[in-house]
KOLVOLUM-187621 format. One record per residue: residue number from 0; residue in three letters; x, y, z of N, C-alpha, C in turn. Coordinates in steps of 0.05 Angstrom, whole numbers, plus 32768, in hexadecimal, padded with zeros to 4 digits. Example, Ala and Ser with C-alpha at 12.3 -4.5 7.8 and 13.67 -1.06 7.14 Angstrom:
% residues 2
nr:rest:nx:ny:nz:cax:cay:caz:cx:cy:cz
0:ALA:8108:7F8E:809C:80F6:7FA6:809C:8108:7FBE:809C
1:SER:8101:7FD3:808E:8111:7FEB:808F:8102:8001:809D
This chain:
% residues 163
nr:rest:nx:ny:nz:cax:cay:caz:cx:cy:cz
0:MET:880D:8127:843D:8827:811E:8436:8828:8116:8418
1:GLN:8812:8109:840F:8811:8101:83F3:8810:8119:83E1
2:LEU:8803:812F:83E9:8802:8147:83D9:881D:8154:83D6
3:ARG:882E:8154:83EB:8848:815F:83EA:885A:8150:83D6
4:GLY:8857:8136:83D6:8867:8125:83C3:885F:812B:83A6
5:GLN:8845:812F:83A1:883C:8135:8386:8846:8150:837E
6:ILE:8846:8164:8390:8850:817F:8389:886E:817E:8384
7:ALA:887C:816E:8393:8899:816C:838F:88A0:8160:8374
8:ILE:8891:814B:836C:8896:813F:8351:888E:8153:833B
9:GLU:8878:8161:833E:8870:8174:832A:8884:818B:8328
10:MET:888F:8194:833E:88A3:81A9:833E:88BD:819F:8330
11:PHE:88C4:8186:8336:88DC:817B:8329:88D9:817B:830B
12:PHE:88C2:8172:8300:88BD:8172:82E4:88BC:818E:82D9
13:ALA:88B0:81A1:82E7:88AD:81BC:82DE:88C9:81C9:82DC
14:PHE:88DA:81C6:82F0:88F5:81D1:82EF:8906:81C4:82D9
15:THR:8903:81AA:82D6:8912:819C:82C1:8909:81A7:82A6
16:PHE:88EF:81AA:82A2:88E6:81B5:8288:88F0:81D1:8284
17:ALA:88F0:81E1:8299:88F9:81FD:8297:8917:81FE:828F
18:ILE:8927:81ED:829C:8944:81ED:8296:8948:81E4:8279
19:LEU:893A:81CF:8270:893C:81C6:8255:8933:81DB:8241
20:LEU:891F:81EA:8248:8915:8200:8237:892A:8216:8235
21:VAL:8937:821C:824A:894C:8231:824A:8963:8228:8238
22:PHE:896C:820F:823B:8982:8205:822A:897A:8204:820D
23:TRP:8961:81FD:8207:8958:81FD:81EB:8957:8219:81E0
24:LEU:894E:822D:81EF:894E:8248:81E6:896A:8253:81E1
25:VAL:897D:824D:81F2:8998:8256:81EE:89A4:8249:81D5
26:ASN:899F:8230:81D0:89A8:8222:81B8:899B:822E:819F
27:TYR:8981:8235:81A1:8973:8241:818A:897F:825C:8183
28:VAL:8984:826C:8197:898F:8287:8192:89AB:8284:8186
29:GLU:89BB:8272:8190:89D6:826E:8185:89D5:8265:8168
30:ASN:89C3:8253:8161:89C0:824A:8145:89B7:8261:8134
31:TYR:89A4:8271:813D:899A:8287:812E:89B1:829B:8129
32:SER:89C2:82A0:813C:89D7:82B2:8139:89EB:82A8:8124
33:GLU:89F1:828E:8124:8A03:8283:8110:89F7:8286:80F3
34:VAL:89DE:8282:80F0:89D1:8284:80D6:89D1:82A1:80CD
35:SER:89CC:82B4:80DE:89CD:82D0:80D6:89E9:82D9:80CF
36:LYS:89FD:82CE:80DE:8A18:82D5:80D8:8A20:82CA:80BD
37:ARG:8A19:82B1:80B7:8A1F:82A5:809D:8A12:82B4:8086
38:SER:89F9:82BB:8089:89EB:82C9:8074:89F7:82E5:806E
39:THR:89FF:82F2:8083:8A0D:830C:8080:8A27:8309:8071
40:LEU:8A36:82F5:8079:8A50:82F0:806B:8A4C:82E7:804E
41:LYS:8A38:82D7:8049:8A32:82CF:802D:8A2B:82E6:801C
42:THR:8A1B:82F9:8026:8A14:8311:8017:8A2D:8322:8011
43:GLN:8A3E:8325:8026:8A56:8335:8022:8A68:8327:800D
44:GLN:8A6A:830D:800F:8A7A:82FD:7FFC:8A71:8301:7FDF
45:ALA:8A57:8301:7FDB:8A4C:8306:7FC1:8A53:8322:7FB6
46:PHE:8A52:8336:7FC8:8A59:8351:7FC0:8A77:8353:7FB9
47:VAL:8A88:8346:7FC9:8AA4:8346:7FC4:8AAA:8339:7FA9
48:ALA:8A9E:8322:7FA4:8AA2:8314:7F8B:8A9A:8325:7F73
49:ARG:8A83:8332:7F76:8A79:8344:7F60:8A8C:835B:7F5B
50:ASP:8A96:8367:7F70:8AA8:837F:7F6D:8AC3:8377:7F62
51:ILE:8ACE:8360:7F6B:8AE7:8357:7F60:8AE4:8350:7F42
52:LEU:8ACE:8344:7F3B:8AC9:833C:7F1F:8AC6:8356:7F0E
53:LYS:8ABB:836B:7F19:8ABA:8384:7F09:8AD5:838F:7F03
54:VAL:8AE8:838D:7F16:8B04:8396:7F11:8B11:8384:7EFD
55:VAL:8B0D:836A:7F00:8B19:8356:7EED:8B0F:835B:7ED1
56:ASN:8AF5:835F:7ECE:8AEA:8364:7EB3:8AF4:837F:7EA8
57:SER:8AF7:8393:7EB8:8B02:83AC:7EAF:8B1E:83A9:7EA5
58:VAL:8B2F:839B:7EB3:8B4A:8396:7EAA:8B4A:8385:7E91
59:CYS:8B38:8372:7E90:8B36:8360:7E78:8B2F:8370:7E5F
60:VAL:8B1B:8381:7E61:8B11:838F:7E49:8B23:83A6:7E42
61:ASN:8B2D:83B5:7E55:8B3C:83CD:7E50:8B5A:83C9:7E51
62:GLY:8B63:83B1:7E54:8B80:83AC:7E59:8B92:83AC:7E42
63:GLY:8B89:83AA:7E29:8B9B:83A8:7E13:8BA5:838C:7E0F
64:ASN:8BBA:8389:7DFF:8BC5:836E:7DF9:8BE2:836D:7E02
65:PRO:8BE8:8360:7E18:8C04:835E:7E22:8C14:834B:7E11
66:LYS:8C2E:8351:7E10:8C41:833E:7E03:8C49:8329:7E18
67:GLY:8C57:8315:7E0F:8C5E:82FF:7E21:8C6A:8307:7E3C
68:GLY:8C5C:8300:7E51:8C66:8305:7E6C:8C62:8321:7E76
69:GLU:8C59:8333:7E65:8C55:834F:7E6D:8C3C:8352:7E7E
70:LYS:8C3D:8364:7E92:8C26:8369:7EA4:8C1C:8385:7E9D
71:ILE:8C03:8387:7E94:8BF8:83A2:7E8E:8BDE:83A6:7E9D
72:SER:8BD5:83BE:7E9E:8BBC:83C6:7EAB:8BBC:83BC:7EC8
73:LYS:8BD1:83C1:7ED7:8BD3:83B8:7EF2:8BC2:83C9:7F04
74:ILE:8BB2:83BC:7F14:8BA0:83CA:7F27:8BA5:83BE:7F43
75:THR:8BAB:83CE:7F56:8BAD:83C5:7F72:8B95:83CF:7F81
76:ILE:8B87:83BC:7F8D:8B6F:83C4:7F9D:8B73:83BA:7FBA
77:SER:8B67:83C8:7FCC:8B67:83BF:7FE8:8B52:83A9:7FE9
78:SER:8B5B:8392:7FF2:8B48:837B:7FF1:8B33:837E:8007
79:PRO:8B1A:837C:7FFE:8B04:837E:8011:8B03:8366:8024
80:CYS:8AFA:836A:803C:8AF8:8355:8050:8ADB:834D:8054
81:LEU:8AD7:8335:805E:8ABC:832D:8067:8ABB:8334:8085
82:ASN:8AA8:8345:808D:8AA6:834E:80A8:8A8C:8344:80B5
83:TYR:8A8E:833C:80CE:8A77:8336:80DE:8A7D:8340:80FB
84:LYS:8A6E:8354:8103:8A72:8362:811C:8A8F:836C:811D
85:THR:8A9F:8362:812F:8ABB:836B:8130:8ACE:8358:8124
86:ASP:8AC4:8342:8119:8AD6:832D:810D:8AD9:8332:80EF
87:LYS:8AF1:832D:80E5:8AF7:832F:80C9:8AFF:8313:80C0
88:TRP:8AF4:830A:80A9:8AF9:82EF:809F:8B06:82F0:8084
89:TYR:8B18:82DD:8080:8B26:82DB:8067:8B17:82CB:8052
90:TYR:8B20:82CC:8039:8B14:82BD:8024:8B29:82B8:800F
91:ASP:8B24:82A5:7FFD:8B36:829F:7FE7:8B2A:82A6:7FCD
92:ILE:8B3B:82B0:7FBB:8B32:82B6:7F9F:8B41:82A3:7F8D
93:VAL:8B32:8290:7F82:8B3E:827B:7F72:8B30:8278:7F57
94:THR:8B3E:826A:7F45:8B32:8262:7F2C:8B35:8243:7F2B
95:PRO:8B20:8236:7F20:8B22:8219:7F1E:8B39:8211:7F0C
96:ASP:8B43:81F9:7F10:8B5A:81EF:7F01:8B54:81E5:7EE5
97:ALA:8B3C:81E9:7EDC:8B34:81DE:7EC2:8B2C:81F5:7EAF
98:ALA:8B2F:81F0:7E95:8B27:8203:7E80:8B09:8208:7E83
99:PRO:8AFE:821F:7E7C:8B09:8235:7E6C:8B16:824B:7E7C
100:TYR:8B1A:8247:7E96:8B28:825B:7EA7:8B1B:8276:7EA9
101:THR:8B01:8278:7EA4:8AF3:8291:7EA6:8AE3:8293:7EC0
102:THR:8AE3:827E:7ED0:8AD4:827E:7EE9:8AE5:8288:7F00
103:LEU:8ADA:829B:7F0E:8AE7:82A7:7F26:8AD7:829E:7F3E
104:GLN:8AE5:8293:7F52:8AD7:8289:7F6A:8AE1:8297:7F83
105:ILE:8ACE:829F:7F94:8AD5:82AA:7FAE:8ACC:8295:7FC3
106:LYS:8ADF:828A:7FD2:8AD9:8276:7FE6:8ADE:8280:8002
107:SER:8ACB:827B:8013:8ACE:8283:802F:8AC5:826C:8041
108:GLU:8AD7:8263:8052:8AD0:824D:8064:8ABB:8255:8078
109:VAL:8ABD:826D:8082:8AAA:8276:8097:8A8E:8279:808C
110:ALA:8A8C:8282:8073:8A71:8285:8067:8A68:826A:805C
111:ASN:8A7B:8257:8059:8A75:823C:8050:8A67:823D:8034
112:GLU:8A73:824E:8023:8A67:8251:8008:8A7D:8259:7FF4
113:THR:8A79:8251:7FDB:8A8A:8259:7FC5:8A79:8268:7FB1
114:ILE:8A81:8281:7FAB:8A73:8291:7F97:8A83:828E:7F7D
115:SER:8A76:8286:7F67:8A83:8283:7F4D:8A77:8297:7F39
116:LEU:8A88:82A6:7F2C:8A80:82B9:7F18:8A91:82B5:7EFF
117:THR:8A86:82BE:7EE8:8A94:82BB:7ECE:8A9F:82D5:7EC5
118:ALA:8AB9:82D6:7EBF:8AC7:82EE:7EB6:8AC5:82F0:7E98
119:SER:8ACD:8308:7E8D:8ACC:830D:7E71:8AE3:82FF:7E62
120:CYS:8AF9:82FA:7E70:8B0F:82EC:7E63:8B1B:82D8:7E78
121:LYS:8B31:82CC:7E70:8B3D:82B8:7E82:8B49:82C5:7E9B
122:VAL:8B45:82B8:7EB1:8B4E:82C2:7ECB:8B5D:82AC:7ED9
123:ILE:8B75:82B3:7EE4:8B84:82A1:7EF4:8B88:82AE:7F0F
124:SER:8B81:82A0:7F24:8B84:82AB:7F3F:8B88:8296:7F54
125:ASN:8B99:829C:7F67:8B9B:828C:7F7F:8BA3:829F:7F95
126:ALA:8B91:82B2:7F9A:8B96:82C7:7FAE:8B84:82C2:7FC6
127:ASN:8B8D:82CD:7FDD:8B7C:82CC:7FF4:8B81:82E4:8006
128:THR:8B6E:82EA:8016:8B71:82FF:802A:8B76:82F2:8045
129:THR:8B8D:82F6:804F:8B94:82E9:8068:8B93:82FC:8080
130:ARG:8B9B:8315:807B:8B9B:8328:8092:8B81:8337:8094
131:CYS:8B74:833C:807E:8B5C:834C:807E:8B60:8367:808C
132:SER:8B73:8376:8083:8B78:8390:8090:8B7C:83A4:8079
133:ASN:8B83:83BC:8081:8B88:83D1:806D:8BA1:83CC:805C
134:LEU:8BB1:83B9:8065:8BCA:83B2:8057:8BC7:839A:8045
135:ASP:8BB0:8390:8041:8BAB:8379:8030:8BA1:8382:8015
136:TYR:8BB1:837C:8000:8BAB:8386:7FE5:8BA9:836E:7FD2
137:LEU:8B9B:8374:7FBB:8B9A:8362:7FA5:8BA5:8370:7F8C
138:CYS:8BB5:8362:7F7D:8BC0:836D:7F64:8BB2:835E:7F4D
139:ILE:8BA5:836E:7F3C:8B97:8363:7F25:8BA3:836F:7F0C
140:TYR:8BAD:835E:7EF9:8BBA:8368:7EE1:8BB5:8354:7ECA
141:LYS:8BBB:835F:7EB2:8BB8:834F:7E9A:8BD4:8346:7E90
142:THR:8BD6:832D:7E89:8BF0:8323:7E80:8BEC:830E:7E6A
143:ASN:8C03:8306:7E5F:8C03:82F1:7E4A:8C15:82DB:7E54
144:GLU:8C0A:82C5:7E5E:8C1A:82AF:7E69:8C10:8295:7E5D
145:PRO:8C21:8281:7E5E:8C19:8267:7E53:8C06:8258:7E65
146:ILE:8BF0:824D:7E59:8BDF:823A:7E67:8BDF:8221:7E56
147:ALA:8BE7:820B:7E63:8BE9:81F1:7E55:8BFB:81F3:7E3D
148:GLY:8C12:8203:7E40:8C25:8205:7E2B:8C1F:8219:7E15
149:VAL:8C09:8227:7E16:8C01:823A:7E01:8BFF:8255:7E0E
150:ASP:8C0C:826A:7E02:8C0A:8285:7E0C:8BED:828E:7E0A
151:ASP:8BE3:829B:7E1F:8BC7:82A3:7E20:8BC5:82BD:7E30
152:VAL:8BB4:82D0:7E27:8BAF:82E9:7E35:8B9B:82E3:7E4B
153:MET:8BA1:82ED:7E63:8B90:82E8:7E7A:8B93:82FE:7E8E
154:VAL:8B80:82FF:7EA1:8B82:8311:7EB7:8B8B:8300:7ECF
155:ARG:8B9F:830A:7EDE:8BA9:82FB:7EF5:8BA3:830B:7F0E
156:ILE:8B9B:82FD:7F23:8B96:8309:7F3D:8BAA:82FD:7F51
157:GLN:8BB8:830E:7F5F:8BCB:8304:7F73:8BC9:8316:7F8C
158:SER:8BD1:830A:7FA3:8BD1:8319:7FBC:8BE9:832C:7FBC
159:GLY:8BE5:8344:7FC7:8BFA:8357:7FCA:8BF7:836F:7FB7
160:VAL:8C0A:8381:7FB9:8C0B:839A:7FA9:8C18:8393:7F8E
161:CYS:8C0E:839F:7F78:8C1A:839B:7F5E:8C36:83A8:7F5E
162:ASP:8C49:839A:7F51:8C64:83A5:7F4F:8C68:83B5:7F35
């Protein structure tokens, strides 16, 4: 009788340990999957930032000198999306609100990261990709608009097709 009680207690602890081990393994796999998802999205975000900066620098260098309010060297690109498996994630393309206005930032909440790059000239942007589909475009052009009351040549990025 005493041996059966000891076996019952040992089996109870063995099954409890096995169940805890299964829950720990499931949690570990879930955390690993989130880390791999984030690293994939961070890498894609860096590539997107680099490619958008190439277009901005091309417009900046080859754009000429616009007159007040004129939009020249307009380029419409299909905005790239951040993809993970079958999910598509949006991101924001912004510039900080402080001078010298040459910093371009790509922010993504799902990747939990902000990529900052420096452009060849001033950049103003407050664009985002909300649909992440074939119909989502970015318009990049060179213009001459006032910043802090002074006319200044800059590259502007906005959501949508250039007009």
